[in-house]
Each structure stands twice: as structure tokens, then as C-alpha cells.
Phi, psi and omega in degrees: 000318181298310181294326178298314179290329178289314182286327181230068184296139176274145173062027177267094182187163174288142176264122183302302181249110182241144176274327182208146177221131181233134177254133176227148178219148176239096184296336181294316185258340183091007178291139177214134182213143169242112178267131181235130180235142168250120186242134177219128178051049178060025176235141174275107180284324181206144178225127178222165178215156174228137178164186181213160178161193182287170182299324182293312182295316183290320178293317181297316181287329175298312178297318181299311183297328177297319181286338185281338181301121180079004183279140174289158178298323179296317179291326177296320179296317179297318179301314180297317180295318181294315180296319179298317178298320178298320180292338177272004175095009180288113183293330179292320179298324181294340180270352184294117184293341178296337180286341179046234183300336181300339180297339179294344180273002182306321182298338179298332182298344179277354182238089187311324183291338182265347182301318179299327178298313182291329186271349188303318179293321179288327173298318178295320178298313180298320178293321179297319179295319177295315180298315180297318180298319178296318180294326180290327182272348181262000000 
């Protein structure tokens, strides 16, 4: 699953109309990603990314963007929190069925230097959700 998403990433393209765009980079590994979301009525209508990096970062963000389509902002936040907990070694989070294919990345949590690779997309998602919330309240 990881290599399939790395070789054939889903949603890897520029998003024409975006509500929010966040750039993240991991200088240690060379991972770089721009996450773009189109949000309407507290729903993520579309999620795309542009970037480069190792197989773990690219596969994780490919899987993540697939799950975000049609997702409520509240559910997107829960997804990000659950994946982060799984990467921190939480065995209960690893059993959460909402993670779907992302659960194949559980083994990455045993390699501290690779955790940031798996989390870069989710870090961008959490930042995007915060940015969107600030823009909505201002």
C-alpha cells in the first residue's frame, strides 16, 4: 500500500480554487509539501498536495488527502489527532478504523527519525485547519 501510494499518489496536483494552502518542510529528510484545501460549509470539498519527499511522506499525504474528500472539519481534526497518536506509539489509535489504509504506517512509529516524514502532511492539515478557523472568525 505504501509503495502504491508513493508510485501513484492520489490528489497530487494544484488545486484551482483553494480556501487554504499550507507549506511544510522537513530539512532532515528533504520532504516538502504544500497542502491545499477547498472548504465550504465546514466540509472539505477537495484536498490536493504538491511536493516531493521520501516514500513515507508522499504515501501518507496521498492516503490522507483521499480520506479528506467530503470530510467535515471536525472529523479531519480527529483524523489528524488519531494519526499523530498512532505515530507516537498509541496502540489504541492504531486500531481506529477511521485511519483506513493509514494504519499500514504504524510500524514507522518504531523509527523516530521517520515519524516526521509520516506526520508532515498531518502537520500541514492541522495548521490548515487553524488558519481556516482564524480566517472564518476575522
